[in-house]
Structure formats: C-alpha cells, structure tokens
N, C-alpha and C positions, 0 to 999 in steps of 0.2 A: 184112397190116395186122396191127399189137398189137391184142386183146380188151382194154387197159386202161391207157388212157396220161395225160394229165397231164388232159385233158376230157373222158374220165370216172371219173374222179376228181373235178372240179370239178360236174360234173355227180351223181352220188352224192351231195355233198356238202349240195346243194339238193333231192334227189329222194328219197332215204332219212327223212332227218325227215316229207315228205309223206307216203309209203305209209304210215309207222309210223302216221304220222294220219289221213291219209284212211281206211284198213282200218278204223277203230274206226264208220265212217259204216257201211258193210253188214251189220258186226261187228255194230252195233245193229238192224238187218236181221235178221241171224240170231239173235239171241236174242229179238226179237219174233215171226219166224216158227217158234220152237220154242218157246216159252213159249205163243203163241196156237195155235199145232199139236201139242200135248200136251195142249189143251182134250176136251170130248168130243165134238164135233162139226165138221166141214168145214165149218160157215155161220161158224164165229169166223174161222176163217183165212182164207174167201172175204171176208169184209169188210172186212177189214185190207186184203187186198190190192185189193178194191175202193177202200177207203179211201185207201191210202200212192197208189194210183195217180192219183189224183184231185188230192190234194197235190202228189204229183211234180208234176204238167201244169200246176195255176198257178203253185206259188211258181218251178217252173225255169222258165217261159216269162218267169219274170222274171230267169232266170239273167242277162242280160244285166251284172247291176247290179254281180256278180263279174268278168266276163269284160273288160268294158269298165274298170272299175276297173283290172285288173289290167296290162291292154295300156298304159294311159295315166301310170299311175304307173313302170310298167316304163322309159317314155320317157324320163318325167321326171327319175328318176334314171340312169339314161344321160346323161341333160343335164347334168346335177349342175344342178336348176332348183327350188328349193326351192317358191318360189310354188306352181308348176309341182302339187309334190305336197299341196301343200297344197289345192287345186281338184281334183283326182282322185280328195279322201276327201270332202271337204266334199259338191258336188254331188251325186255318185251317194248319200250318204246323208241326204240328205236327201228324192231323190225315191223311196229305201228307207220311209226312216217315213209317208213320205203313201201311198204303195202299202199300207203293209201294215197302217193302222189302216182304210182303206178297204175293205177283207179284211171287219177283223172286224166293220163297221158293215152290209157286207151278205153277209153268210157265210149266212146262210139262204135267202136264191133262187138265191144262185149254189149250196149243194151241191143243191138240188134240181131243178136245171137237168143240172150232172153227173148224177147219181143217173138220173133223164130219158132221158142218152143213152147212159149204159152197158146200162140194161134189164137183164132175167136175171130171176134166184130172189127172190123178195121177200124171203124172209128174212136170203137176203145182202145185201141191200139194208139192209136196217130197222139191224142190224150196221153197216153202212156212215156210214149216218146217225150214230148216235151216236158211230162212233168220230170223225167231219168235225166237229160241232158243237162239240168239245171241242177237235180238237187247230188247227184254226184259230183258233185267239186268239193264236197262238205270231207268226200273221202281219208284226207291226211287226218281232218280232226277230227272226225268220229271215232277214229281205230284209238286214236290217240288218246281220245277222254276215254274209250273201254280200257285204256291203261291206266289210267292215274285215277280213276275210280274203284278199280282192282285193287289199287295198292292203298288208296287211303283205304279200303273195307277194310284190308289184310292186318293194318294197324289196329284195329278197332275205332279208329278217330270219325264217330257217327256222324257231328257236325258235317264236317267237312265236304265227304260226296252229296247231303243233302242241301247244300247252299249248290254246290256245282249240279246236280239234277235239277233241284226246285226253281232257278233261276233262268237256267236256258229255256229249262220249260215254256214256263211264264213267256219270256222273253219270245220263245215262238209261236204258244200264242196269239198276242199283244200283234205280233206281225202280220201273222194268217188271217187277223179279222181285218186288219189295213190291209195290207195286198192284198186279199181277196176280194172282200165287200167294199172293203173302201175304193180303191184302184182299177177293181175288176179286172186283179189281171188272171184269174183261174188258177190252173191246176199250176200255172207257172208262177202262179204268189206264193201256192204252199211249197212247191220247191224252193224257192229263195228266201220264205220265214225260217228253213231250217236251216239251210248253207248258213247264214249271217248269225244265226243263235250258236250253231256248233263251234264256231270261230272264238265268239265274245264265250261261249262255255270252258273252251279252253284255254283260255286267259287267267282267267279266274282260277282255271283249276291249277295251272302251275304256280299262281300266286298258293293258293291250300298248300301245296304237296310242295313249299320251298316253308312254310311252318311248320310243317308237321317234320320236313328233315331235322331243322332244327331242335323242335321238343323231343326227336326220337334220340339226337345223339350221330346222326350221319351226316356228316364232316363233307366239305368239298374234294377232301382228297380222294374219297371213299368211291364216290360218284366219278372222279378222272378212270380208275379204275373197275370202273365195275361192268366195263363192256368187255370183261377178262372172264376166262372163271365157267365151269360147268355148263356151258354153251348147250353139247351133248346134250346132257340133259333135260335142255331147257325144248330145245329143238324135237326130239321124242316125245315130249309131253304134251307141247303142241299141236302133233302131228296123230296125236291118238285123240284128242280134245277135236280136232279138225275134221277131224275121219266120221268121231261123233256128231260135229255139228253138219255136215255137209246131211248125214243118213238123217238129224231132223230138218232141217228147211229142204229137205226130199218130201220129206210129207207135208209139211207145211204149201209147200207149192202147189205141190198136185191138187191139193185141196182147191184151191186156187185155180190150177189147167183146169179142173175135171168141172169146177164151178163154171167157166169163163164159156165149158164146150154144152154146159145146158140153157145156157141164155145170157142176153145181158142182165136182165130180172133176176134171176139166181144169184149170178156174181154179185150183184148189188145190195141181197139182203146177206147177201155171203160175210160181206165186208161189215156191215150193221153188227150182225151177233160174232164176226169174230173181233170188233173190237169192243164187244163185251167179257167175252173171253179173254182177251188180252188186258183188260181192268183186269180182270181178278187174278189171273197170273200174276202179274205183278205186284199187286198187291200179298200176295200170299210165298210170294219170291222174299219181302221185307224177310219175314222167317226161316227162309233156304239161305239168306245173304248173312243172316246172325248166328246161321249154324254153320254155313264156313269157314266163317271168322274162327267162329270159338273149337272149332274138328281142328282146321290149321296149327289155333294156337294149344291146344292139348296133343297133337303130334309132336309137336315141335318142343314139346315136354313131356311127353311121355306121359301127360296124367289121363289116365281113362276111365276114375268117377267125374271127375268135373266133365268130360265128355257124354259118359251117359244121363250126368242129372238135367243137360242141356240139349240131350235128345228127348228126354223124356215130357222136360216140358214145354219145346217146340211140336211135340203129339199132338201134346193139349189145347197148345193155345191155338196153332194154326187149324186146327180141325175146328176148333168151337169157330173160327172166323170161315173157314170156308163154309157152315152150315147157316150162316148172316144172311153168303152171300149165296145161297141156292136160297133162303126166302127170298130174300130181295126178289129173284129172276123170276120166280114161282107165283109173290103177289103182286109185282108191277113191272112187267118184263115189260107189257103193250105201252105201258105211259114212258117206259125208255129210251124204248122203239122210237115211238111219235115223236121225242125231242131229236131226236138223231135225223129224219126225214121227213121230209114233208108230201111226200109222194106216195099218195092211197094203194098203190098196188106194191110197192117195197113194204109200206106197213101189213097188209093184209097178210100177203107171202111170210112176213117173216115171225108171224102169229101161229104157222104152223112147224116152227122151229124152235121157239122158245127150251120145248123140255128138255132141251139139248143142256140148255144155260143153267139150267137145275141144277144134272147131273156132272156136268163136267167139274165143277170143283170141290165135290165131292169124293171125285173120283182123282182127280190131279194133283189134288195136295200134299199124298205122298210121295210121287217121285220128285216134287221139285224138291222135300227135303232132303229126302235119300242124297239127290243130286247133290246138297252144300255137305250132306255127310265126304260123299265122295270127293269134292272139287277142293275141302280143306285138306284131305287125304293125297292130295294127286294121284288116284290112283285110275287115270287116265286110262291103263286100258279095258280095267272095270268094267267103266261108265261106256265105253266104244263099244263092249261087247252086247253092254245089257238094252244098246240103243240100237245096236243089229237084228238082235232079236223084236223086239216093237217095230219095227222099221219092218220085220215083215209078218206079224202081226197085222199093221198096216196097209202092206200092200195086199193082203190075201184076202185083208175084208174086203176090200176094193171091185172083188168080182160079185157082188151086190149091188154093185151101183143100175146095175139097167134097170133091177129088183124094185129096188128101194127108193134111187135116184136122187136129189138130196139129201133125203136121209142116212141113206149107204154111207154118207162124205163124213156124215158127224158119228154114224153109227162108227167110223174106223177111226177116228180121230181120238172117242174113249176109247176102243181096246189098246190102240197108239200109247193116251196114257197109263193106262191102268198092267199095259205087260211092262212100260217104263217100271216103273213103283216095282211090281212084283219081281224082277228078277233082280234087283238093285237089293230089294228087304232079304232074297236069299241067300246074297252074295255078306250082305252084313252079316245079317242071321249068323253064316260059318266060319267067318273072320272072331265076330266074336266069343263064339263057340270054340276054337281053337286056339285063343287067344294073340293071331298073326297079324292084329288091324296094324299095329305100330313096324310091323316087317316094314323094309323099304319096298316102296312099290315100285 
C-alpha cells in the first residue's frame, strides 16, 4: 500500500494547517512553564500547574461545545443544508455565552471548591488562587471560541481556525513574556495575558465566521431563526459528550491531585512533562480534527468509500508523526526539559520519567483518531461508554501508586489512552462489518 495517496494529500490539506495552529496552544503552555519555571521557587510553577488543571477541568468539561458543533456542522456541510449550518452555530454559541457568564459570576466559590479538592502545599494553593481569580474572567470568550473553532472546522475552512488560534496564542505568548518577565506580575501576569488574548481572539473569530457564513450561503434570516428546532437532539448530544469530558478531566485531574500529594517537586516535574505530552497531543489532534470534518461530511452525504479512504490515510500519516515525536523525546528529552526549567532538582527528577514521553505518542495516537471518527458521526453515547471503560482502567491502575510512586501515575495514563483506543476500535469495527455506521446515532 502506498504511503502517500490522493487521500493522504486531502488529509494533509486540512490537517497541516490545524497541526500548525494546534501546536501554538501547547506552545503557550511551554512559554508559561519556561517563564514561571525560571522564577526563584517551584511554588510558582506548582501554582500555575494547579490553576491550569482546574481551568482545564472546568472549561474542558464544556468541550462538548466544540465537539458537537464540529460534528453537526460537518454533517450539515455534507448534506448541503445552509439552515442546518446556521443552527449548528447559533445554538451552541448561546449555550457557551450563558455558561461563561455563570462561571464569571460564581468563580470565587468554584475556585475555593477546586482548591479544596486538590489540597496539598498551602504556598502552591495560594499561587493557584491568585492565578484563577484572574484567569476565569475569560470564561465567556474561551467557551465562545470553542464554538467558533468547531464551526469553522466543520465547514472545512482550514485557514480561519489557523488565524484564530495562531494570532490568539502568539498574542498570549507576547503578553506572557511582558507581564511576567517585564512587569514582574508572576502568576497573575500569566493569567491576565490569557484573558486579554481570549477576548481579542473572540473578536477575530466573529469576523472570520461572518466571512464564511457569506461564502456558505447562510443568510441573516437563517441566523435569526437558527435558535429554534432540534434543541432536544443538541442537548442530548451535549449531555453525553459532557459526561465523557467529565470522565476525561477527572482522570487528568487525578494526576495533578496525586502528584501534589507526592510533593511540590513531583507536581512541578509533572507540569513540565505534561507540557510535552500536551504538545504532542495537540499536534496529533490536527489529524483527528481532519478526520472529524471528513467523518461528519461523509455522514451527512452517506459516502462510505470516502470515509474509509480518509481513515486509512489518517492511520498512515499520524502513525508516522507519532513515531517522530517518540524519537525526538528519546534522543533529546533531557535537553528539552532543561529549556523549560532551570531548577536542577526538577531537571534531575524529570529524567527519571522521560521514558513515558517516548511511549505515550505511540499509544495515544489511535484514540485521538478514533475520537475524530465518532465526533464527526455524533456518536456521543458510544464515546461516553468508551471513556467509562478507560476511566475504570485508569482508576484500577492507580492502586499501584504506593508501590510505583510517580511512575504509577504515568502508567495509569498510558492504560487510559490504550483502553480508549481499543474500545473505540472494537465499536468501529462492529459498525463497519454490520453496515450500521451511517444509521442515526
């Protein structure tokens, strides 16, 4: 089988812009880690790690806003239905703005609850509180940006999300350097940089969406009527994806919580290593996003041959990229860690756990791709069930923590990714054999 067919080219046309734009997101995390990691205490790095985890848990619990938007938009795009395109934008956008305002209004008790659950070092928690009080002011923009990104991806307009993500994250990085290093605002500076960047990104996103609406034949009258109809399906879809996201965030939150109870050095080193993993995941998600768009389009058009061609291409190309990441971490992992923190004890500790950064790309790539297949087909129930299986495996593996220490945390994460991929693969195989993939999910 050739390694580069016409389907591979079609995949890269959508995936490559998304890869470049996606890696600006963890690049921001790299800069945050590097800037905060060069301050005079690991307490600052630990505080940002706890704050970032709490933010991720809350905002990513609402990731259904992007995922359902992408799936429904791609299906409407495949079916050539402008009214459905309008509905796929307006309904989740209203949900996003409403949820964001509620987070801002109730952020203080939410922050106290989050920090109480995490526990651990008081000095680390104090820095996390300072970070979160500012960071969560961005909630309306952050959640609305998820919807805009999902909609632009669903219509396969690759340049728009590239502009949306790259410009926003580059601005964030520049503000991060200025506020933290230049104005010495420490963790508050890192949080404020993100807030400003999110609202600027939202403005850019609205401009881009307006242009694409015109190109796709969506009229103002369609937008005015878009809040009506199919709300029950949207809510049911979002419910199942939210439960999936909850299980996902519980597992990743457990890593930070367990690490915090192993000491401030462990939580700091895990923050550095999770930044590498996040960088890898966002790059590989470029392929997953491309699969989402093609899967949804094929679902709307009921075109199984195109779907299968793109799936095979995604397996080939993303597998190669995952292998490249593993090779880089195996050969240069120590040097990368040294760039992220100047603290000798953190560098030495990180070297013990770098092997997991070699293993994880090769294990995780398959669950990312299969997520894309199921998101495009809006098969939320099966995604939820698969995540439940993986979360169960993760929880069982944590019982090895007293024996394996921090290695036990990384083993649990590896088991989690492997079970996600395996369970989705079995479901996908059954549907394909029985010819039921395009049945109403």
